[in-house]
A tleap script that builds the chain and sets N, CA, C and O, in Angstrom:
source leaprc.protein.ff14SB
mol = sequence {
  NMET MET TRP PRO LYS VAL LYS LYS SER ILE
  LEU LEU ARG LEU ARG LEU ARG GLU SER TRP
  VAL ILE PHE PHE ILE LEU GLY ILE ILE MET
  MET ASN TYR PRO PHE ILE SER ILE PHE ASP
  LYS PRO ILE LYS PHE SER GLY TYR PRO LEU
  LEU TYR LEU TYR LEU MET ILE GLY TRP VAL
  ILE SER ILE VAL VAL ILE VAL LEU PHE THR
  LYS ALA ILE ASP HIE ARG ASP ASP GLN GLU
  LYS CGLU
}
set mol.1.N position { 47.407 -24.856 26.129 }
set mol.1.CA position { 48.146 -26.010 26.598 }
set mol.1.C position { 48.617 -25.792 28.034 }
set mol.1.O position { 48.548 -24.686 28.570 }
set mol.2.N position { 49.082 -26.843 28.618 }
set mol.2.CA position { 49.535 -26.784 29.997 }
set mol.2.C position { 50.963 -26.263 30.116 }
set mol.2.O position { 51.301 -25.640 31.123 }
set mol.3.N position { 51.805 -26.501 29.119 }
set mol.3.CA position { 53.222 -26.152 29.232 }
set mol.3.C position { 53.476 -24.666 29.434 }
set mol.3.O position { 54.329 -24.330 30.256 }
set mol.4.N position { 52.799 -23.751 28.746 }
set mol.4.CA position { 53.061 -22.330 29.015 }
set mol.4.C position { 52.753 -21.936 30.457 }
set mol.4.O position { 53.456 -21.108 31.036 }
set mol.5.N position { 51.710 -22.522 31.038 }
set mol.5.CA position { 51.383 -22.204 32.432 }
set mol.5.C position { 52.457 -22.729 33.379 }
set mol.5.O position { 52.843 -22.049 34.330 }
set mol.6.N position { 52.934 -23.934 33.114 }
set mol.6.CA position { 53.989 -24.519 33.953 }
set mol.6.C position { 55.268 -23.709 33.816 }
set mol.6.O position { 55.938 -23.420 34.808 }
set mol.7.N position { 55.608 -23.342 32.579 }
set mol.7.CA position { 56.819 -22.542 32.339 }
set mol.7.C position { 56.732 -21.207 33.065 }
set mol.7.O position { 57.701 -20.768 33.686 }
set mol.8.N position { 55.580 -20.566 32.989 }
set mol.8.CA position { 55.405 -19.269 33.642 }
set mol.8.C position { 55.527 -19.384 35.153 }
set mol.8.O position { 56.148 -18.529 35.785 }
set mol.9.N position { 54.945 -20.429 35.750 }
set mol.9.CA position { 55.026 -20.581 37.208 }
set mol.9.C position { 56.456 -20.891 37.653 }
set mol.9.O position { 56.895 -20.418 38.701 }
set mol.10.N position { 57.180 -21.682 36.864 }
set mol.10.CA position { 58.577 -21.976 37.209 }
set mol.10.C position { 59.418 -20.715 37.123 }
set mol.10.O position { 60.228 -20.448 38.010 }
set mol.11.N position { 59.235 -19.938 36.064 }
set mol.11.CA position { 60.011 -18.714 35.909 }
set mol.11.C position { 59.696 -17.704 37.004 }
set mol.11.O position { 60.583 -16.980 37.455 }
set mol.12.N position { 58.444 -17.650 37.431 }
set mol.12.CA position { 58.091 -16.734 38.518 }
set mol.12.C position { 58.733 -17.156 39.836 }
set mol.12.O position { 59.164 -16.308 40.617 }
set mol.13.N position { 58.797 -18.454 40.082 }
set mol.13.CA position { 59.416 -18.931 41.327 }
set mol.13.C position { 60.928 -18.743 41.317 }
set mol.13.O position { 61.525 -18.491 42.364 }
set mol.14.N position { 61.551 -18.863 40.154 }
set mol.14.CA position { 63.001 -18.715 40.074 }
set mol.14.C position { 63.440 -17.266 40.258 }
set mol.14.O position { 64.615 -17.007 40.515 }
set mol.15.N position { 62.527 -16.335 40.130 }
set mol.15.CA position { 62.885 -14.939 40.336 }
set mol.15.C position { 63.068 -14.606 41.811 }
set mol.15.O position { 63.669 -13.586 42.148 }
set mol.16.N position { 62.567 -15.439 42.671 }
set mol.16.CA position { 62.672 -15.169 44.105 }
set mol.16.C position { 64.117 -15.262 44.570 }
set mol.16.O position { 64.847 -16.169 44.171 }
set mol.17.N position { 64.517 -14.347 45.390 }
set mol.17.CA position { 65.881 -14.316 45.909 }
set mol.17.C position { 66.176 -15.557 46.753 }
set mol.17.O position { 67.311 -16.032 46.788 }
set mol.18.N position { 65.153 -16.077 47.431 }
set mol.18.CA position { 65.363 -17.249 48.267 }
set mol.18.C position { 65.777 -18.461 47.431 }
set mol.18.O position { 66.613 -19.255 47.863 }
set mol.19.N position { 65.204 -18.604 46.249 }
set mol.19.CA position { 65.586 -19.746 45.416 }
set mol.19.C position { 67.021 -19.628 44.941 }
set mol.19.O position { 67.706 -20.642 44.805 }
set mol.20.N position { 67.492 -18.418 44.685 }
set mol.20.CA position { 68.901 -18.226 44.304 }
set mol.20.C position { 69.805 -18.668 45.452 }
set mol.20.O position { 70.790 -19.373 45.235 }
set mol.21.N position { 69.470 -18.257 46.658 }
set mol.21.CA position { 70.293 -18.598 47.824 }
set mol.21.C position { 70.258 -20.102 48.078 }
set mol.21.O position { 71.289 -20.700 48.385 }
set mol.22.N position { 69.095 -20.713 47.955 }
set mol.22.CA position { 68.970 -22.156 48.186 }
set mol.22.C position { 69.825 -22.937 47.201 }
set mol.22.O position { 70.534 -23.860 47.604 }
set mol.23.N position { 69.775 -22.587 45.911 }
set mol.23.CA position { 70.579 -23.300 44.915 }
set mol.23.C position { 72.069 -23.062 45.117 }
set mol.23.O position { 72.872 -23.964 44.877 }
set mol.24.N position { 72.453 -21.873 45.550 }
set mol.24.CA position { 73.859 -21.593 45.816 }
set mol.24.C position { 74.366 -22.446 46.975 }
set mol.24.O position { 75.425 -23.064 46.873 }
set mol.25.N position { 73.621 -22.482 48.071 }
set mol.25.CA position { 74.023 -23.277 49.233 }
set mol.25.C position { 74.024 -24.760 48.889 }
set mol.25.O position { 74.918 -25.491 49.316 }
set mol.26.N position { 73.039 -25.213 48.127 }
set mol.26.CA position { 72.993 -26.613 47.702 }
set mol.26.C position { 74.220 -26.968 46.866 }
set mol.26.O position { 74.788 -28.048 47.023 }
set mol.27.N position { 74.630 -26.063 45.980 }
set mol.27.CA position { 75.821 -26.295 45.181 }
set mol.27.C position { 77.078 -26.391 46.027 }
set mol.27.O position { 77.939 -27.232 45.767 }
set mol.28.N position { 77.192 -25.547 47.028 }
set mol.28.CA position { 78.350 -25.596 47.918 }
set mol.28.C position { 78.360 -26.898 48.711 }
set mol.28.O position { 79.408 -27.526 48.863 }
set mol.29.N position { 77.204 -27.304 49.213 }
set mol.29.CA position { 77.125 -28.548 49.983 }
set mol.29.C position { 77.470 -29.748 49.116 }
set mol.29.O position { 78.170 -30.658 49.562 }
set mol.30.N position { 76.985 -29.755 47.888 }
set mol.30.CA position { 77.226 -30.903 47.003 }
set mol.30.C position { 78.701 -31.039 46.618 }
set mol.30.O position { 79.133 -32.130 46.248 }
set mol.31.N position { 79.471 -29.974 46.695 }
set mol.31.CA position { 80.877 -30.031 46.305 }
set mol.31.C position { 81.826 -30.076 47.509 }
set mol.31.O position { 83.022 -29.826 47.359 }
set mol.32.N position { 81.310 -30.389 48.688 }
set mol.32.CA position { 82.154 -30.468 49.876 }
set mol.32.C position { 82.291 -31.898 50.375 }
set mol.32.O position { 81.774 -32.842 49.775 }
set mol.33.N position { 82.988 -32.029 51.470 }
set mol.33.CA position { 83.468 -33.318 51.975 }
set mol.33.C position { 82.460 -34.465 52.003 }
set mol.33.O position { 82.739 -35.508 51.412 }
set mol.34.N position { 81.322 -34.334 52.646 }
set mol.34.CA position { 80.501 -35.553 52.766 }
set mol.34.C position { 80.132 -36.164 51.418 }
set mol.34.O position { 80.225 -37.379 51.243 }
set mol.35.N position { 79.716 -35.337 50.469 }
set mol.35.CA position { 79.278 -35.876 49.189 }
set mol.35.C position { 80.451 -36.327 48.331 }
set mol.35.O position { 80.353 -37.335 47.630 }
set mol.36.N position { 81.542 -35.604 48.377 }
set mol.36.CA position { 82.716 -36.002 47.602 }
set mol.36.C position { 83.228 -37.355 48.093 }
set mol.36.O position { 83.607 -38.203 47.286 }
set mol.37.N position { 83.240 -37.558 49.399 }
set mol.37.CA position { 83.739 -38.836 49.921 }
set mol.37.C position { 82.785 -39.993 49.607 }
set mol.37.O position { 83.223 -41.137 49.482 }
set mol.38.N position { 81.495 -39.706 49.481 }
set mol.38.CA position { 80.545 -40.753 49.120 }
set mol.38.C position { 80.848 -41.291 47.731 }
set mol.38.O position { 80.764 -42.496 47.496 }
set mol.39.N position { 81.198 -40.404 46.812 }
set mol.39.CA position { 81.418 -40.809 45.424 }
set mol.39.C position { 82.877 -41.116 45.109 }
set mol.39.O position { 83.194 -41.498 43.983 }
set mol.40.N position { 83.764 -40.958 46.075 }
set mol.40.CA position { 85.182 -41.253 45.854 }
set mol.40.C position { 85.455 -42.727 46.181 }
set mol.40.O position { 86.121 -43.045 47.166 }
set mol.41.N position { 84.937 -43.595 45.352 }
set mol.41.CA position { 85.087 -45.041 45.516 }
set mol.41.C position { 85.792 -45.604 44.285 }
set mol.41.O position { 85.756 -44.986 43.221 }
set mol.42.N position { 86.418 -46.741 44.410 }
set mol.42.CA position { 87.105 -47.329 43.246 }
set mol.42.C position { 86.140 -48.036 42.287 }
set mol.42.O position { 86.487 -49.050 41.681 }
set mol.43.N position { 84.948 -47.500 42.157 }
set mol.43.CA position { 83.937 -48.071 41.272 }
set mol.43.C position { 83.983 -47.321 39.945 }
set mol.43.O position { 84.111 -46.097 39.911 }
set mol.44.N position { 83.878 -48.079 38.854 }
set mol.44.CA position { 83.853 -47.448 37.539 }
set mol.44.C position { 82.519 -47.740 36.874 }
set mol.44.O position { 81.997 -48.853 36.948 }
set mol.45.N position { 81.984 -46.724 36.229 }
set mol.45.CA position { 80.730 -46.845 35.498 }
set mol.45.C position { 81.024 -46.486 34.048 }
set mol.45.O position { 81.369 -45.345 33.744 }
set mol.46.N position { 80.889 -47.450 33.165 }
set mol.46.CA position { 81.228 -47.291 31.744 }
set mol.46.C position { 82.686 -46.879 31.560 }
set mol.46.O position { 83.012 -46.160 30.616 }
set mol.47.N position { 83.544 -47.321 32.436 }
set mol.47.CA position { 84.966 -47.038 32.328 }
set mol.47.C position { 85.405 -45.738 32.981 }
set mol.47.O position { 86.597 -45.430 32.989 }
set mol.48.N position { 84.472 -44.967 33.528 }
set mol.48.CA position { 84.798 -43.691 34.173 }
set mol.48.C position { 84.659 -43.842 35.689 }
set mol.48.O position { 83.712 -44.466 36.167 }
set mol.49.N position { 85.594 -43.276 36.438 }
set mol.49.CA position { 85.457 -43.320 37.905 }
set mol.49.C position { 84.185 -42.605 38.352 }
set mol.49.O position { 83.761 -41.622 37.745 }
set mol.50.N position { 83.598 -43.108 39.405 }
set mol.50.CA position { 82.332 -42.578 39.910 }
set mol.50.C position { 82.443 -41.103 40.310 }
set mol.50.O position { 81.504 -40.334 40.102 }
set mol.51.N position { 83.577 -40.708 40.879 }
set mol.51.CA position { 83.762 -39.320 41.301 }
set mol.51.C position { 83.745 -38.378 40.100 }
set mol.51.O position { 83.150 -37.303 40.174 }
set mol.52.N position { 84.379 -38.755 39.009 }
set mol.52.CA position { 84.386 -37.913 37.807 }
set mol.52.C position { 82.973 -37.746 37.260 }
set mol.52.O position { 82.577 -36.647 36.872 }
set mol.53.N position { 82.220 -38.833 37.230 }
set mol.53.CA position { 80.846 -38.737 36.753 }
set mol.53.C position { 80.011 -37.826 37.647 }
set mol.53.O position { 79.206 -37.036 37.153 }
set mol.54.N position { 80.201 -37.933 38.958 }
set mol.54.CA position { 79.478 -37.081 39.901 }
set mol.54.C position { 79.789 -35.609 39.655 }
set mol.54.O position { 78.890 -34.769 39.628 }
set mol.55.N position { 81.066 -35.311 39.476 }
set mol.55.CA position { 81.454 -33.923 39.252 }
set mol.55.C position { 80.948 -33.403 37.909 }
set mol.55.O position { 80.486 -32.265 37.824 }
set mol.56.N position { 81.030 -34.211 36.872 }
set mol.56.CA position { 80.582 -33.770 35.547 }
set mol.56.C position { 79.058 -33.600 35.496 }
set mol.56.O position { 78.561 -32.638 34.911 }
set mol.57.N position { 78.326 -34.525 36.103 }
set mol.57.CA position { 76.866 -34.401 36.130 }
set mol.57.C position { 76.464 -33.193 36.975 }
set mol.57.O position { 75.540 -32.467 36.610 }
set mol.58.N position { 77.142 -32.971 38.090 }
set mol.58.CA position { 76.876 -31.790 38.911 }
set mol.58.C position { 77.161 -30.497 38.171 }
set mol.58.O position { 76.443 -29.509 38.325 }
set mol.59.N position { 78.212 -30.511 37.367 }
set mol.59.CA position { 78.563 -29.338 36.567 }
set mol.59.C position { 77.461 -29.046 35.544 }
set mol.59.O position { 77.049 -27.897 35.381 }
set mol.60.N position { 76.993 -30.079 34.865 }
set mol.60.CA position { 75.928 -29.895 33.866 }
set mol.60.C position { 74.647 -29.397 34.530 }
set mol.60.O position { 73.976 -28.511 34.000 }
set mol.61.N position { 74.310 -29.958 35.678 }
set mol.61.CA position { 73.098 -29.528 36.374 }
set mol.61.C position { 73.216 -28.071 36.816 }
set mol.61.O position { 72.241 -27.323 36.737 }
set mol.62.N position { 74.395 -27.659 37.277 }
set mol.62.CA position { 74.564 -26.265 37.689 }
set mol.62.C position { 74.443 -25.323 36.496 }
set mol.62.O position { 73.914 -24.221 36.637 }
set mol.63.N position { 74.921 -25.735 35.327 }
set mol.63.CA position { 74.769 -24.909 34.126 }
set mol.63.C position { 73.296 -24.782 33.754 }
set mol.63.O position { 72.844 -23.702 33.373 }
set mol.64.N position { 72.542 -25.877 33.863 }
set mol.64.CA position { 71.113 -25.833 33.557 }
set mol.64.C position { 70.383 -24.898 34.519 }
set mol.64.O position { 69.500 -24.147 34.104 }
set mol.65.N position { 70.744 -24.942 35.789 }
set mol.65.CA position { 70.113 -24.057 36.774 }
set mol.65.C position { 70.430 -22.599 36.458 }
set mol.65.O position { 69.550 -21.744 36.558 }
set mol.66.N position { 71.665 -22.303 36.081 }
set mol.66.CA position { 72.036 -20.934 35.726 }
set mol.66.C position { 71.251 -20.466 34.504 }
set mol.66.O position { 70.812 -19.317 34.452 }
set mol.67.N position { 71.071 -21.348 33.520 }
set mol.67.CA position { 70.280 -20.996 32.329 }
set mol.67.C position { 68.836 -20.697 32.726 }
set mol.67.O position { 68.240 -19.745 32.222 }
set mol.68.N position { 68.276 -21.497 33.618 }
set mol.68.CA position { 66.899 -21.248 34.064 }
set mol.68.C position { 66.774 -19.913 34.791 }
set mol.68.O position { 65.809 -19.178 34.579 }
set mol.69.N position { 67.743 -19.599 35.646 }
set mol.69.CA position { 67.731 -18.306 36.333 }
set mol.69.C position { 67.841 -17.159 35.338 }
set mol.69.O position { 67.173 -16.137 35.491 }
set mol.70.N position { 68.677 -17.324 34.325 }
set mol.70.CA position { 68.833 -16.287 33.313 }
set mol.70.C position { 67.543 -16.089 32.533 }
set mol.70.O position { 67.165 -14.956 32.236 }
set mol.71.N position { 66.868 -17.179 32.199 }
set mol.71.CA position { 65.586 -17.065 31.502 }
set mol.71.C position { 64.539 -16.385 32.385 }
set mol.71.O position { 63.697 -15.635 31.890 }
set mol.72.N position { 64.594 -16.645 33.680 }
set mol.72.CA position { 63.652 -15.997 34.593 }
set mol.72.C position { 63.894 -14.496 34.631 }
set mol.72.O position { 62.938 -13.722 34.680 }
set mol.73.N position { 65.140 -14.074 34.610 }
set mol.73.CA position { 65.457 -12.643 34.598 }
set mol.73.C position { 65.004 -12.018 33.287 }
set mol.73.O position { 64.429 -10.929 33.285 }
set mol.74.N position { 65.260 -12.700 32.166 }
set mol.74.CA position { 64.823 -12.194 30.866 }
set mol.74.C position { 63.304 -12.096 30.805 }
set mol.74.O position { 62.765 -11.151 30.229 }
set mol.75.N position { 62.618 -13.058 31.390 }
set mol.75.CA position { 61.151 -13.063 31.409 }
set mol.75.C position { 60.638 -11.852 32.199 }
set mol.75.O position { 59.658 -11.219 31.807 }
set mol.76.N position { 61.298 -11.543 33.294 }
set mol.76.CA position { 60.900 -10.387 34.106 }
set mol.76.C position { 61.131 -9.095 33.332 }
set mol.76.O position { 60.290 -8.197 33.362 }
set mol.77.N position { 62.264 -8.994 32.639 }
set mol.77.CA position { 62.555 -7.796 31.852 }
set mol.77.C position { 61.542 -7.617 30.740 }
set mol.77.O position { 61.143 -6.491 30.441 }
set mol.78.N position { 61.117 -8.719 30.117 }
set mol.78.CA position { 60.096 -8.627 29.070 }
set mol.78.C position { 58.770 -8.139 29.625 }
set mol.78.O position { 58.069 -7.368 28.971 }
set mol.79.N position { 58.425 -8.577 30.812 }
set mol.79.CA position { 57.161 -8.145 31.419 }
set mol.79.C position { 57.216 -6.662 31.799 }
set mol.79.O position { 56.210 -5.961 31.687 }
set mol.80.N position { 58.376 -6.179 32.245 }
set mol.80.CA position { 58.499 -4.780 32.621 }
set mol.80.C position { 58.422 -3.865 31.413 }
set mol.80.O position { 57.955 -2.731 31.527 }
set mol.81.N position { 58.871 -4.338 30.257 }
set mol.81.CA position { 58.818 -3.533 29.038 }
set mol.81.C position { 57.389 -3.346 28.541 }
set mol.81.O position { 57.074 -2.338 27.910 }
set mol.82.N position { 56.523 -4.321 28.828 }
set mol.82.CA position { 55.124 -4.256 28.335 }
set mol.82.C position { 54.280 -3.311 29.116 }
set mol.82.O position { 53.096 -3.152 28.821 }
savepdb mol mol.pdb
quit
């Protein structure tokens, strides 16, 4: 199937130190002034302020990225054991 090949290529790319730095800097940029002020509007979506949704969605995405990085490290450790 195609999925194991895609999974393997993603995990190999996430092991690169540059991708860790890029995601860290992206996270810092997303939580600073320009982006926070963009979403700090008196608009409500499903009864929730837009800024809260932005922060919560950003939090979930950062957790997913951390999980992917952790899986990439585990994948590397499994390959070294073989």
